[in-house]
N, C-alpha and C positions, 0 to 999 in steps of 0.2 A: 472505447469504451472511457465512462464521466466519472469523476471523485468518488461519486459514492459506490459502482459499480470495484474501484479500486481497493477502495477500504473494505471495503466485504470481503474480496479475496484477502486485502491483508489478514484480517480478525480472523476470517478464518484455516488460514494455513497458524497464525498464535498461537489458535487451538483444538486446532493440529496439536504440535509440537508440544502442548500442553497435555493433551491426552494422550501422547506418546512414552514423557516423561513421565504420568502418574503409571504406567501400565510395564514399567517397569524397564524401557529402553536407554538406556546406556549411552552416552557418546562417547567418543565418535565411530559412530555409525553410519554406514552408508547412507540405510531410512536419514536420521534425522543430519546429516551432511548434507542433502538435497532438498527436504525440508529447511532447514536453517537459509539455503542458496532462494530456494525459492519465495522465503520471508526475508531477506536483502536483495533482494527483485523487484519485489509488490510493492515496499515500502522505498524505493528508486522510484518504484512508475507512479505510487497515492503522492509522495511530493512537488513531483514533476505536474501527475493532475493539477493541483492546490495551485503550480504556480501556473501555469495556463488560466488558471479560473481566475486566479487576481488581473492577470492582463488583461481576461478580457473585460473582463469587473473597472479597472481602470480607463481598457479603453474604450467602452457607453459612457462613466465616467464625464471625459475631454471630451465626449461629442455634446454632450449635452449643454457644457457648461462654456463649449464654444458655438452652442450655434443660437 
């Protein structure tokens, strides 16, 4: 999954959480607990995707300046 996909997933999950709260689903409910866990996982995945993108860009820049 690329960084755009991971960002989109995180945004969708956050929107789902906001919608659930607006509908009156209160924490701690099993649904919100699972949703919060999914948001935390998506956040980690998003950050890791960003770190990978930065590493690829740095490697490309290093090759361009070395060559």
